[in-house]
C-alpha positions in Angstrom: 81.6 110.3 87.4 83.1 113.6 88.4 81.3 116.7 87.2 82.8 119.1 84.7 83.0 121.9 87.3 84.9 119.7 89.7 87.3 118.5 87.1 87.9 122.0 85.9 88.6 123.1 89.5 91.0 120.2 90.0 92.9 120.9 86.8 93.3 124.6 87.8 94.6 123.5 91.2 97.1 121.0 89.9 98.5 122.8 86.9 102.1 123.7 87.4 102.2 121.6 90.6 104.5 118.7 91.7 102.0 116.1 92.7 102.4 113.2 95.2 99.8 110.5 94.6 98.7 108.4 97.6 96.9 105.2 96.6 94.9 102.5 98.4 93.0 99.3 97.6 90.3 101.2 95.6 92.9 101.8 92.9 93.3 98.1 92.3 89.7 96.8 92.4 89.3 97.3 88.7 92.2 94.9 88.3 90.2 92.2 90.1 92.0 92.6 93.5 89.5 92.8 96.3 89.2 95.9 98.5 90.6 95.3 102.0 87.5 96.6 103.6 85.1 95.0 101.1 84.3 91.4 100.5 87.8 90.1 99.8 89.7 87.6 101.8 92.0 90.1 103.5 89.0 91.7 105.2 88.0 88.4 106.7 91.5 87.2 107.6 93.7 90.1 108.8 97.3 89.0 109.0 98.7 89.2 112.6 102.5 89.3 112.8 103.1 87.6 116.2 100.7 84.8 115.3 102.4 84.2 112.0 105.8 84.1 113.8 104.9 81.8 116.7 102.0 79.6 115.4 102.7 77.0 112.7 99.0 76.2 112.4 98.3 79.9 111.7 101.0 79.9 109.0 99.6 76.8 107.4 96.1 78.2 107.3 97.5 81.4 105.7 99.2 79.4 103.0 96.0 77.5 102.2 94.1 80.8 101.8 96.9 82.4 99.9 97.0 79.5 97.5 93.3 80.0 96.8 93.7 83.6 95.8 97.3 83.5 94.4 96.3 83.4 90.8 94.3 86.7 91.2 97.4 88.5 92.6 99.9 86.9 90.2 97.9 87.5 87.0 96.4 91.0 87.8 97.1 93.7 85.2 97.2 97.5 85.7 94.0 99.4 85.1 93.1 102.9 84.0 94.1 104.3 87.4 97.6 102.9 87.5 98.1 103.8 83.9 97.0 107.4 84.3 99.3 107.9 87.3 102.2 106.5 85.3 101.6 108.7 82.3 101.4 111.8 84.5 104.6 110.8 86.2 106.4 110.4 82.9 105.0 113.8 81.8 106.6 115.5 84.8 103.4 116.2 86.9 103.7 113.4 89.5 106.8 113.3 91.7 106.1 109.8 92.9 103.5 107.3 94.3 103.1 106.4 97.9 100.9 103.3 98.0 99.3 101.2 100.7 98.9 98.4 98.2 101.0 95.3 98.0 100.1 94.2 94.5 103.0 95.8 92.6 100.7 97.1 89.9 102.2 100.6 89.9 105.5 99.1 88.8 103.8 97.0 86.1 102.2 100.2 84.8 105.8 101.7 84.5 105.6 104.2 87.4 109.2 105.2 88.2 109.1 106.2 91.8 106.9 104.1 94.1 107.1 103.9 97.9 105.4 100.6 99.0 104.6 101.4 102.6 103.1 98.0 103.2 105.5 95.9 101.2 105.0 93.8 98.1 103.1 90.5 97.8 105.2 89.2 94.9 108.1 88.0 97.1 108.5 86.0 100.4 111.4 86.3 102.8 113.0 83.7 105.0 112.6 84.8 108.6 116.0 83.3 109.6 118.4 84.1 106.8 116.5 86.9 104.9 116.8 85.1 101.5 114.0 86.2 99.2 111.9 84.0 96.9 109.5 84.9 94.2 105.9 84.4 95.3 105.2 82.4 92.1 108.0 80.0 93.1 106.6 79.7 96.7 103.1 79.0 95.5 104.4 76.4 93.0 106.3 74.7 95.8 103.3 74.8 98.1 101.1 73.2 95.4 103.7 70.6 94.7 104.0 69.6 98.3 100.3 69.8 99.1 98.4 68.4 96.0 95.4 67.7 98.2 94.6 71.4 98.8 93.9 71.8 95.0 90.8 69.6 95.2 89.7 69.5 98.8 89.5 72.5 101.2 89.0 70.2 104.1 92.6 69.2 104.3 93.8 71.7 107.0 96.6 72.5 109.3 98.1 69.2 110.5 98.4 67.7 107.0 99.7 70.9 105.3 103.5 71.2 104.6 104.3 74.9 104.7 106.9 76.3 102.3 110.4 76.6 103.9 113.7 78.2 102.9 115.8 75.9 100.8 119.0 77.4 102.3 118.5 77.3 106.0 115.1 75.7 106.6 113.5 78.8 108.1 109.9 79.5 107.5 108.8 82.0 104.8 106.7 85.2 105.2 105.3 87.3 102.4 107.2 90.5 102.1 104.3 92.6 103.3 103.5 94.4 106.5 101.3 92.4 108.8 99.4 93.9 111.8 102.1 94.5 114.4 105.0 94.8 112.0 107.0 98.0 111.6 106.8 99.8 108.3 109.8 99.2 106.0 112.2 102.0 106.8 113.6 102.5 103.3 110.1 102.7 101.8 109.0 105.3 104.4 112.1 107.3 103.8 111.3 107.3 100.1 107.8 108.4 100.8 109.0 111.3 102.9 111.3 112.3 100.1 108.4 112.2 97.6 106.4 114.4 100.0 109.2 116.9 100.4 109.4 117.3 96.6 105.7 117.8 96.2 103.4 120.8 96.6 100.1 119.0 95.8 98.6 115.6 96.6 96.0 113.3 95.1 94.6 110.7 97.5 93.0 108.0 95.5 91.0 104.9 96.4 91.6 104.8 100.1 89.5 105.6 103.2 92.8 106.4 105.0 91.5 104.4 108.1 94.9 102.8 108.0 96.8 106.1 108.3 100.3 105.2 107.4 100.5 108.1 104.9 98.6 110.7 107.0 101.6 112.7 108.1 102.8 112.9 104.5 99.5 114.3 103.3 99.5 116.8 106.1 103.0 118.0 105.3 102.1 118.5 101.6 98.9 120.3 102.5 101.0 123.1 104.0 102.3 123.8 100.5 99.4 123.1 98.3 96.1 121.5 97.4 94.7 118.1 98.5 92.5 116.3 96.0 90.6 113.2 97.3 89.1 110.7 94.9 87.1 107.9 96.7 83.7 106.4 96.8 82.5 107.2 100.3 84.0 109.1 103.2 87.7 109.2 104.0 89.7 110.4 107.0 91.2 113.2 105.0 87.9 114.7 103.6 88.4 117.7 106.0 91.7 118.5 104.3 90.4 118.2 100.8 90.3 121.2 98.5 88.2 119.1 96.2 86.6 115.7 97.1 85.4 113.6 94.1 83.0 110.8 95.0 83.4 108.8 91.8 85.4 106.0 90.2 89.1 106.3 90.6 90.2 105.0 87.2 87.8 107.2 85.2 88.6 110.3 87.3 92.3 109.9 87.1 92.1 109.5 83.3 90.1 112.7 83.1 92.7 114.5 85.3 95.5 113.2 83.1 93.8 114.4 79.9 93.2 117.8 81.5 96.8 118.2 82.5 98.5 117.0 79.4 
């Protein structure tokens, strides 16, 4: 829990500021979604773009793992962190959210301006014709075609039928950034616009070891304070005017109450 002195300092720094909020996996752990660098599946199975594109066995193994964890992603609800950010945005304090997360929970919490730098897990895209499918539909189709995976993990690659496009027969890829992919241009342009409109930044729930938002934080730092909320060290601690080593949801709720 952040101390009263730190919170008071943060409120003083952020009052009358236009705040960009940068979020990472630590913002969603209270919603049941594992931290990338913690014990969740993504830490054990990093997603490699060229392997997914060229190796059918790799894709089939991905869909087996994705099926196992799909209900967590699809049924997750926003927590105190998402809700506090959305309330501050509607109150005029937050200019927008730049997130490394792919869970879509900022949208569910009713945030209005969200740049999803790493995409969104709730859709898949055909790699031939670009048709999009809801992830819920893709998972339902995978389970329909592969009833054996629901009861026996030993059924692996050769017996798995991967989900394919019903228009052109191309293979499907979740609409997220894999290692080796380019960042989505429109989302990064939106993130840059949020940064240009901001003169303060809150970095929450990320170590920033994946530094896709680093240049944005540096640009806002030239005009105002940087507040870092994260349990453990981050790559932007040296830029922080205040570093709060505490729970993200509780701290953002306290900041929200202090500003409103």
